[in-house]
C-alpha positions as CSV (number, residue, x, y, z in Angstrom):
1,M,0.0,0.0,0.0
2,E,1.5,3.3,-1.1
3,L,0.4,5.3,2.0
4,Q,2.1,2.9,4.3
5,T,5.3,3.0,2.3
6,L,5.2,6.8,2.4
7,R,4.6,6.9,6.1
8,R,7.5,4.4,6.7
9,K,9.8,6.6,4.6
10,M,8.7,9.6,6.7
11,I,9.4,7.6,9.9
12,A,12.9,6.6,8.6
13,L,13.7,10.3,7.7
14,L,12.6,11.5,11.1
15,N,14.6,8.8,12.8
16,D,17.7,10.2,11.1
17,R,17.2,13.9,11.7
18,E,15.0,16.7,12.8
19,M,12.9,18.1,9.9
20,D,10.1,20.5,9.2
21,A,7.1,19.8,6.9
22,R,8.7,21.6,4.0
23,G,11.8,19.5,4.2
24,L,9.7,16.3,4.4
25,S,7.5,17.4,1.4
26,E,10.6,18.1,-0.7
27,E,12.2,14.7,0.3
28,L,9.1,12.7,-0.3
29,R,7.9,14.7,-3.3
30,I,4.4,15.4,-1.9
31,K,2.6,18.6,-1.0
32,E,3.3,20.2,2.4
33,K,-0.3,20.0,3.3
34,E,-0.2,16.2,2.8
35,V,2.8,15.9,5.1
36,Y,0.7,17.3,8.0
37,A,-2.1,14.7,7.3
38,H,0.4,11.9,7.4
39,L,2.3,13.2,10.5
40,V,-0.8,12.6,12.6
41,H,-0.7,8.9,11.7
42,V,3.0,8.7,12.0
43,E,2.8,10.1,15.5
44,R,0.2,7.5,16.5
45,S,2.3,4.7,15.0
46,V,5.5,5.8,16.8
47,L,3.8,6.1,20.1
48,A,2.1,2.7,19.7
49,A,5.5,1.1,19.0
50,G,6.9,2.6,22.2
51,G,8.9,5.4,20.5
52,K,8.8,9.2,21.1
53,F,7.4,11.7,18.6
54,I,9.1,15.0,19.4
55,L,7.5,18.3,18.3
56,V,9.8,21.3,18.5
57,P,7.2,24.1,18.6
58,S,7.1,27.1,16.2
59,Q,8.7,30.3,17.4
60,C,8.2,33.9,16.3
61,L,11.4,35.1,14.7
62,L,10.6,38.8,15.6
63,C,9.6,38.7,19.3
64,G,10.7,35.2,20.3
65,Y,7.3,33.9,21.4
66,V,7.3,30.1,21.5
67,F,4.1,28.2,20.8
68,E,4.7,25.7,23.7
69,D,1.1,24.7,24.4
70,R,0.1,24.2,20.7
71,R,-0.6,20.5,19.9
72,R,-1.5,21.0,16.3
73,L,1.3,19.9,14.0
74,T,0.7,22.7,11.4
75,R,2.4,26.0,11.4
76,P,0.5,28.8,13.2
77,G,-0.7,31.7,11.1
78,R,0.6,34.6,13.3
79,C,2.1,35.4,16.6
80,P,-0.4,36.1,19.4
81,R,2.0,38.6,21.1
82,C,3.2,40.8,18.2
83,R,0.6,39.8,15.6
84,R,3.2,39.3,12.9
85,S,3.6,36.2,10.8
86,K,7.3,35.7,10.6
87,L,7.4,32.3,12.2
88,Q,9.8,29.4,12.3
89,N,8.1,26.1,11.2
90,P,7.6,23.4,13.8
91,L,10.2,20.7,13.7
92,F,9.6,17.0,14.1
93,R,11.9,14.1,15.2
94,I,11.4,10.5,16.2
95,V,13.3,8.7,19.0
96,P,12.7,5.0,18.4
97,S,11.9,2.6,21.3
98,S,15.0,1.2,23.0
99,G,13.9,-2.3,22.0
100,G,14.8,-1.7,18.3
101,A,13.1,-0.3,15.2
């Protein structure tokens, strides 16, 4: 099944390094919007396998506000503090379970 293969590739990439949705979309040759849809399932799979799905939250590049409490995986539209939209994309990484892949 193509989706499963794509998600496995996504997991393999995130096991190797921290990436944002844009980087994943370029690497997997899919739209950035599709990456976010797959990430929800990837997160569930990783947690079910005993691994950790790490979300490094977005940050405003102008005032430094960090979106710590945000659980959505997508990039926020604008900063609640300064109302600007110059934001760093959230980053994702997987730490596999200690029992193997």
